[in-house]
N, C-alpha and C positions, 0 to 999 in steps of 0.2 A: 674209423669211418665205416659205415654200413651201407649195404645196397639200398638205393633209394635216395641217398644224399645227392644233391645237385649243387654245383658251384654257381654262385650268383655273380662272381667276378672279383677282381682285385680292387681293393679300396685303399685310399691314401689319407688317413687321418694324420695329424701333425706328428705323431710318435713314430710312424713308419707303416710299411705295407701290411695288409691283412686280407685274407680270403673270406668271402661270405659264403654261407651254405644254407640250403633250404631243403626241407623234406615235407612234401605235401601229404594229402590224405585227410582223414577226419580232423586232425589237428595240424595246423600249419606250423612247423617247428623251424626255427632259424638259429644259426649260431655263427661264430666268427673264429677263425684260426689266425692268431697273431704270428707273423713270420719274422724270422731272424736269420741273418746271414751265418752260414756255417751249418744250418739245420738241414737234416736229410728229409727228403720228401719222396713219396711214391704212391701212385694210384693207378687203377686199371679202369678203362671204360667198358661199359656193358650195354648190350642191346643196340637200340637206334637212338640217334640224336633227334630230339623233338623241340618244337617251338617253346620259347621261354615266356610267351605272352606279352602283354603290353600294359604299362602303367600299373604294375603290381597285380594284374589279373592273369589267370592262367589262360592258355589258348583253348578255346572251346572244343576244338577238334584234335588237339594234341598232334598237330601236323608234323611230319618228318621234314627236317631241314638239312641242307648240304653240310657235310663235315668241314668244308673249307670256308664256310660263311662266318665272318666275325660278328654278324648281327644276331644270329641264332633265332631269327623270327621268320614266320611265314609272311607272305605278302600282305595279308589283311592286318595282322598284328603290327607289322612294320609301319603300315599306313596310319593306324591308330596312334602308335607311339610318336610318329613324326608330326601328327596333328597337334601335339601339345609341346612342341619343341621350340625353344627360343632361337636355336641355331637355324631353324627353318623359317624364321620370320613369321610364324603363325600366331604369335602372341604379342600384340602391339600395346596392350594396356596393362602390362605387368607393372605394379606400383613399386616394386623393389628397387633399391639402388644397385647400380652395376658399376663394375670397374673395367677399364681398358688396360691391356697389358702388352708388353713386348716379351716374347719368349724366344730363347735360343736353344737349339738342339744339337748344334755342331757348326764347324766353320762354314760360313755362308748360308746357314739355315736359320733364318729369323722370321717370325710371323707376328702379326698383330691379332689380338682377339679380345673377347669380353667374357666376363663371368659375374654371376651374382655376388655382391659384396659379402653376403652372409655365409658364403661357402669358403671365404678366405682364399688360400692358395691351393686348395684341393684340386681344382680343375687343372692347374699347371702341372701338378704331380701326376695326375691321371693321363696327361698327354706325354709325359716323359720329358718335360722341359728341364734341361740341365741348369739353365740360368734364366731368371726373368726379372723384370722391373715393372712396377705399376706406372701408368701414364696419367690416368685421371679417373674421376668417379662422377656419377650423375644418373639421371633417368635413363631408362632402357633406350629410347629412341635417340637421345643425345650420344650415348655410348656407341650405339650402332652406327650413327652418322660419322662419328670420329673414327671408328674402325675402318669404314669404307674410304674415308679421305686419306688416312695414313697408309692404308694398303696401296692405294694408287700412287701417293707421293713418294713412298719409300721403295716401291717396286717389289713388295714382298707378297708371297702367296697367302691364301686364306687357310691352307692346310699343307702339311708336309707328310708324305707317306711314311708309315712306320718302318718300311724296309730301308729307307734312307737314314732314318734315325738310328736303327740298329747297326747299320754298316759302319758308323763312325764312333760308336761308344767305346771301343777298345783302344782308340788312339786320339783322345781328346787333348787339346792344348791345356796348359795350366790355368788355375783359377783366375789369375790376373789377366791373361790374354783373352779368355772368354768374357770376362766382365767388361773389358775394354771394347769388345765388339758390340755388346749391348749398349754401352754408354754412347758409342758413335751413332747408333740408330736412334737412341733417345734424343741426342743432340739435334739430329736432323728433324725429328718430329717436333721438338720444342721450338725450332726455328721457324715453323710455319705460321707465323703471326698473321692473323686475318685470312688464313688459307683454308678455312672450313671448320675450325674448332668451334662447336656450339658454345654459346655464352653460358648455358646451363651445366656445362661440364667443368668440374673443379680440377685444375691441374694438380698433379702430385709430383713430389720431388723424386729425382733418380735415386734408386737404391737397388743394387744388384743382389739378388738372393740366389745362392748357389746350392743346387741339390745334389752335387756330386757325391758328397759323403753320405747323405741320406739314401741315395740310390745304391751305394756300395760300388760305384764305378772306380776301379783302381787299375785300369789298364789291361784287364783280362779280355782278350779278343774272342768273340763268339765265332764258333766254327760252323754250326748248323742251326736251322730254325725248323720247328715243327710246322707242318702245313695242314694238319688235321688229325683227329683221332679216328680209331677204328674199333669195332667190337672186339674186346679182349686185348686191345693194345695197352701197353704200359708206358708211363712216363715217370722216370725216377732219377734222382741225383741229389747232389748237395747244393743248396741255394747259395750262390756267391754274389748275386746282385739282383736288383729289380728296378724297373723304370717304366712309367706308364702302365700298360696292361701286361708287360712282359716280366717273366721270371727267367733268370739266367742260371742254369743248372750245370754243375760240373759232373760229368758222367764217366770220369776215368779216361780210358783209352779213346773214347769218343770225343773228348774235348768238352768245351762249353756249348750247350744247346739252349736256345732261347725258346720259351713257350709263351705264346700270346694267350693269356687266360681267357680271352673272348672266344677262343676255339674250344674251350672246356665247357662253357655253359650249354645247357640242354642235354648233357649226358648223365646217365646214372653212373656213379663212381663207387669203387670199393678200394680198400687199401692194398698196397703192393710193396714188395721188398724194395727199400730205398736204394739198394745196390743192383737192381735189375736192369738199369740203363734205360734206353729208349727203344720201344718196339712199335713205333707208329711212323707214318710217312714224314720225311724230313727233306729239306733242301740245303745244299751247301752254300753258305753265304760268306765263308771266310777264306776260301782258297782260289777265288776267281772263277771257278767252274760251277755248274749247276748239276746236282745229282739228286734226283727225286726217287726215294724208295725206302726200304727198311734197313736198319742197321742195329 
């Protein structure tokens, strides 16, 4: 990796996680790093973190953005990006077919959501859903209406904070138990006959898809989480798991540290010794206390 490369985030094709990279200039160069568990990673942040732009366009003023922001966009670019977001209900005439899903992240953590059918289950992997099942498919507004009805009927939130998802990944129940919890929620949703399901939404049968093996979640408890990068700061270790935007890195005596790759976007990066550990601000999420600093 050379100075000038910028991470565009963690992606989840069917085969497994990969990091996207971009280097601007006269020629816009992009590449992908396929990740595998057991592989050693190491990089160093350089300079200041600047806005990643919106909708594939660079930020016209290269605005500096906070190290702890997961969005990595200045207010103006964030507004432009949000203006073309299905999640923000700003696109009502999208002709694509959408799917409604139930996603499970841990005991008692279930949510309902929608995603474009053409994306398959990529959205579920991007969120870190350990288990999911489709509920139905149809036009955008029918899918959105179903999502709202089921959210209210099932008493589930529209989003679950990543901090809560991370906190339970090292102590998840077995495959059968977590599938049963999704099945219970699916049954309650399917029982709402005449309770708001639009006629234009095609019901889909229950099928629990488990991402535990794909994510590499084998019971290793995370000890700390990176809260942001700094100029000259190193993040390095052996990749043991990944889920959503998170990489779980074994750092030796420091235990397993989770890196939200959304915190990496916007930084110029260069390679570092994979055994250098972590030299950026972290927070303790495994021992009950909170310790923010360098180690």
